[in-house]
C-alpha positions as CSV (number, residue, x, y, z in Angstrom):
1,Q,25.1,-2.0,-25.3
2,V,22.0,-0.9,-23.3
3,Q,22.2,2.2,-21.1
4,L,19.9,2.1,-18.2
5,V,18.8,5.4,-16.3
6,E,16.8,5.3,-13.1
7,S,14.6,8.2,-11.7
8,G,12.1,9.0,-9.5
9,G,13.7,7.8,-5.8
10,G,13.2,10.3,-2.6
11,L,12.4,10.4,0.9
12,V,8.9,9.3,1.7
13,Q,7.0,8.7,5.0
14,A,6.1,5.0,5.8
15,G,2.8,4.2,4.0
16,G,3.6,6.6,1.3
17,S,4.4,5.6,-2.7
18,L,6.6,6.3,-4.9
19,R,7.5,5.3,-8.8
20,L,10.6,4.5,-10.0
21,S,11.5,4.8,-13.8
22,C,13.9,3.5,-15.8
23,A,14.9,4.7,-19.3
24,A,16.7,2.2,-21.7
25,S,18.4,3.5,-24.8
26,G,20.8,1.6,-27.0
27,R,19.7,-1.8,-28.4
28,T,16.0,-2.9,-28.7
29,F,14.3,-2.5,-25.3
30,S,11.9,-5.0,-26.0
31,N,14.5,-7.6,-26.7
32,Y,15.1,-7.8,-23.0
33,A,13.3,-8.9,-19.8
34,M,14.0,-6.2,-17.1
35,G,14.1,-6.4,-13.2
36,W,14.8,-4.4,-10.3
37,F,17.0,-5.0,-7.5
38,R,18.0,-3.2,-4.5
39,Q,20.8,-3.0,-1.8
40,A,20.3,-1.4,1.5
41,P,23.9,-0.4,3.3
42,G,25.8,-3.3,4.6
43,K,23.3,-5.8,3.0
44,E,23.6,-7.9,-0.3
45,R,21.8,-7.0,-3.4
46,E,18.5,-8.4,-3.5
47,F,15.6,-9.2,-6.1
48,V,12.8,-7.0,-6.0
49,A,10.5,-7.5,-9.5
50,G,11.2,-8.7,-12.8
51,I,9.2,-8.5,-16.4
52,I,9.6,-10.4,-19.5
53,W,9.8,-8.5,-22.8
54,S,6.4,-8.3,-23.6
55,G,5.1,-7.3,-19.9
56,G,2.7,-10.6,-19.8
57,T,4.6,-12.0,-16.9
58,T,5.9,-10.7,-13.7
59,Y,7.8,-11.8,-10.6
60,Y,8.2,-10.3,-7.2
61,A,10.3,-10.9,-4.4
62,D,7.8,-12.2,-1.2
63,S,8.8,-9.2,0.6
64,V,7.2,-6.6,-1.9
65,K,4.4,-9.0,-3.3
66,G,1.0,-7.1,-3.1
67,R,2.8,-3.4,-2.5
68,F,4.8,-3.0,-5.6
69,T,4.0,-3.4,-9.2
70,I,6.6,-3.5,-12.2
71,S,5.3,-2.8,-15.5
72,R,7.0,-1.6,-18.9
73,D,6.0,0.7,-22.1
74,N,8.1,-0.7,-25.0
75,A,7.3,2.4,-27.1
76,K,8.8,4.6,-24.5
77,N,11.8,2.4,-23.7
78,T,10.7,2.5,-19.9
79,V,10.2,0.2,-17.2
80,Y,8.5,1.1,-13.9
81,L,8.2,0.4,-10.4
82,Q,5.2,1.4,-8.5
83,M,5.8,1.2,-4.8
84,N,3.0,1.4,-2.4
85,S,2.8,1.0,1.3
86,L,6.4,1.7,1.8
87,K,8.2,0.4,4.9
88,P,11.4,1.7,6.5
89,E,12.9,-1.7,5.5
90,D,12.4,-0.6,2.0
91,T,15.1,1.7,2.2
92,A,17.8,0.9,-0.1
93,A,19.5,2.0,-3.6
94,Y,17.2,0.6,-6.4
95,Y,18.7,-0.7,-9.6
96,C,17.2,-1.6,-12.8
97,A,18.7,-4.2,-15.0
98,A,18.2,-5.5,-18.8
99,S,18.7,-9.5,-19.2
100,S,18.6,-11.6,-22.3
101,D,18.9,-14.9,-20.3
102,T,17.1,-17.8,-21.9
103,Y,16.3,-19.1,-18.8
104,Y,14.9,-16.0,-17.6
105,R,11.3,-17.5,-16.7
106,F,12.9,-20.7,-15.0
107,G,14.3,-18.8,-12.1
108,G,16.7,-16.5,-14.0
109,Y,14.9,-13.4,-13.1
110,R,16.0,-13.4,-9.4
111,L,19.7,-13.9,-10.1
112,G,21.8,-10.8,-10.7
113,D,24.3,-12.2,-12.8
114,R,21.9,-13.2,-15.2
115,Y,21.4,-9.6,-16.1
116,D,23.4,-8.0,-18.8
117,Y,23.2,-4.5,-18.0
118,W,22.6,-2.0,-15.1
119,G,21.7,1.3,-14.2
120,Q,23.5,3.4,-11.5
121,G,20.7,3.5,-9.2
122,T,18.4,5.8,-7.4
123,Q,18.2,5.9,-3.6
124,V,14.8,5.3,-1.8
125,T,14.5,6.3,2.0
126,V,11.6,5.6,4.1
127,S,11.2,7.2,7.1
128,S,9.1,6.1,10.0
């Protein structure tokens, strides 16, 4: 089992920044690829960003590319999502998730059902 706890959400004005953190406990954190997803009210959950176990490769949704940065610190069992130039359409509950999917690098990173463990989420609200 891996337990994931997100933090860092809040209310920010458009153009501002937030950094989300996801602390993991349980099984060896570095064994898992990690991802961030988000879900806005009335919308489906969508992939935001992913990172392989070593941190050497990252993936982003087109909607956040150039604005968001995912990173991880395996010594601290934590994955981060730095969000800059935030827009009102970024408003959502943000979830981190852990994946042991063998095909992560081949597209599995953007599929929610390829993730084994999920956090409870943290709310991000961007005002215009």
